[in-house]
N, C-alpha and C positions, 0 to 999 in steps of 0.2 A: 690472481686471486678474483682478479673480476671475468677472466676467462672462466673460469672454473663454475663461478657463479650465472653465468650465461646458460654455461651447457647445463646447469642445474635446472632454469628457467626452460631450455628446452625437452630437455626430457620430458617435467611436470607434461609443459603442453603438449607433449604428444600421448601423456597418458590418458588427458581429459579428452580429446578428443576422439577417443578407440576406445575408450572404459569410461564406462560409468561407474566403476568401481571404484577411478579416479577421485570419485569424487568425497569429499569428507565431509557430508551434511547431513540433516538429519535427513531422513526421508530419500535415499541415494537409490533406493531400491523400484522406485517408482519411475511412471514413464517420466523421458524429458517433455517441456512444450511439444501444441500440437504442428502439423508442418503441414498439413493438407498437399504435400506435393507438392507446393507451392518453395522454389528456388531458396527469395528472400525471407522465408520462414523458416525455411531449413538454418537459414544462419542464423537468425535470432536461435534456433533452441543451439549451436557454437558456438553461440555469444555466451550463452548462462554455462553453456559443462565446461567453457574455459575460464571461466571471471569464478566458478564455483573452485575449478579447479586451482588457481594460480595467486588468486586473492584473500586475504584475509578473512574470513568468513565475517566476525563484526568488526572490522576496522568504522573507524568515524568516518564522518564530512565533514569538511567543515565547515564549524560556527564562527561567528560576526559579531560586532560590536552594535550597537541600538546606534549609535553614525553610521553605520551600514545601510541601513533601512531603504530600501529605495522605494517607487511608486510599483506598484503592484495590481496591474491588469485584469482583470476578470474577464476569463474567454469560455468560451462554447456555453454551457447550460448555465445560465443566469439568475432562473428562477421557475422553480416545479410549479408554480402558483401560474402561472403566464396562460390561461385560456386560452390565446392564440395558437400557443407551440405545440409541435407534435407528442412533448415529451409531457405533458401537463396532467398531473397529479393529483387527483379530487382529494382525497388524504392531505396531502402537504398543503393546501389551500388550505383547508380547515387548521391545521395544526398552526401553519402561520398566524391564522390570522387571532388564534390565542398564543400570541406570542410562545409559542411550542413547549406550552404550561403541560401539553396533553400526550410529549412526544417519548416515545420509548424507544430505547433500541434492545433486539430484538439478541442473542445469543443462542444459538442449537445446535444438535450435530452430536459429532463424537465428544463431546463433556461432561461429565460429572454434574452439573448443574443448571441447564437449562433456565432461562428464564428470559426477563423482559427487564431493562435496567434504563431510569429516566436522566435527564438531563443532573439533575440534585445527586442522583447516587452517583455520577463518573466524576462528577465535581470533587466526594467526598472520599475518591482516593486518592494518594498524592500523589502530585502533578508537576509534569517537566514539561521546563521550559526551555525551547530552542531560537536561537535566529539563522536560518538558511537560505542557500541561495534554490532559487523553484528555476528548471530549467526546462524550459518548452521544450515542445517537439519540434512547435514552428521556429525555434532558433532564438527568439528572447529568454534573458532570463531579469530575475527579480528577487529582492533578498527581501525576505518581511519574521517579525515574533511570532510563532507558535508557543502553545501552551495548552495541552492537555495529559492524557492518563496514557500513558505507555502500552500499547495492544499487548506484551507479552505478563505485565502483570495481569491484567485484564484476565487474560487466559490460565492462566495459575489459578487466579480466584473461581474460577468457572469450574475447573477442573478438566484441562483439557489429558483428554485417555491418549494410550501408547500406540492406538492404530493410528492417529491422528495425524496429517500430511504436509495439507494444506490450508488457507482459511480464504474461504470464499467472500466476497461481501456485494452489498444488494444495495442501489438505491434507490432513490422515489421520482428519478429521472428515467429509469428504465434499465441504468447497466446496471451490467451484472462480472466481477474480476476474483481475477485468486492472485498469492501470493506463498509461497513456500513459509514454512515453520523458519527458516536460516530468516527471511528479511522480516517477519511476522515475529521473532524474539530480540531480532536487534534492537537494539537500546537507542534509539532516535527515530522509531517506527512509535508513533502514537496516533491516539483517534484526540484531534486538537478540537476544543470547543468556544477555543481564545486564537487572534491575533492582535497583535499589533498594541497591545493590552488591553482591548473590548474582546466584547462576545463578538463571537466569527459573526459576517456580516452575512445577508443570504446569496449576494451573488458569488458569495467565495464560499459556499457549499452549506450555511447552517440549516441546523444547530450545531451537525458536529460530521468532522471530516478526516477522510485517513491522511496521514503526512509519512511517508513510503520514501524518506532524503534518499536510499541510497540506488532508486529509478527516478526515469524523465518522468515531468510532472502531473502526464495526463493518468500513471497508475495512484497518485494520490487521490480518489474519490470520496465525491462531495457528496453529500443528502445522508450520508448512512441513515442507512433504516432496516437491515438484516447482516447479522453474520451466521454463516455459518460451516464448524469444522469440522471438514470430511478427511478420509485415505483416497478420493479424488478431487480434482483442481475441477470448475466450471470449463465447459466447454462451448463457447459459441458458435461455434464454426470459423470462417478465415473472413473474420471481423476487419481485415487492412492493419489493425494495428498487432505489434509484437505482444506477447503474452508478457517475457520478461523485456524488459530495457535498463536493464543496467548501466551507471556511470559511475 
């Protein structure tokens, strides 16, 4: 039995490497993430294809107990309202001064009902709370409790259209990134407004951040301001970061 199972996995691996047709996911006819001719980035694309070919699309990451929660450093952008930093955002500064009362998340693109949603409106959706491990690209890990609205639920509410393939995110600190629909509709992918039973803090991305539990930490974008649903992914050029960082 073990030998037969090994052969099956090997055959699936070959299929995943040689043909996009081996990927059973929404949007499988779309191009794989950009490589820019870089061998390491081509490796990223290979990882994406193999993960999609071999791993169950909606398999869950481990969830922990309250007693497992650990200290959680905030790295990268700490506050887009910091005037001394290159990523300073005047708009975010004003929103923060007003305790994000006027903050709204814009959702547009290939959706039937584009619009803007306040924090109160997002909190009126059924929420999901999960205790998960954050795996940083720098090698450290931390466990925290996150509360927010499932991204898939919000996309269904705004009426995602049949030609949609990717969800593109824009933040107040100038970062732009995107994910495919399989990750967007994963049951543990949420837009988090709470952390460890409190409102999301500014160093951790207030008032709203993405929690993408199936990928490395930097994909869980902080300081969200806009979501654009599209048939194409955002192309930042060769930023040095992998488009897909599945774990």
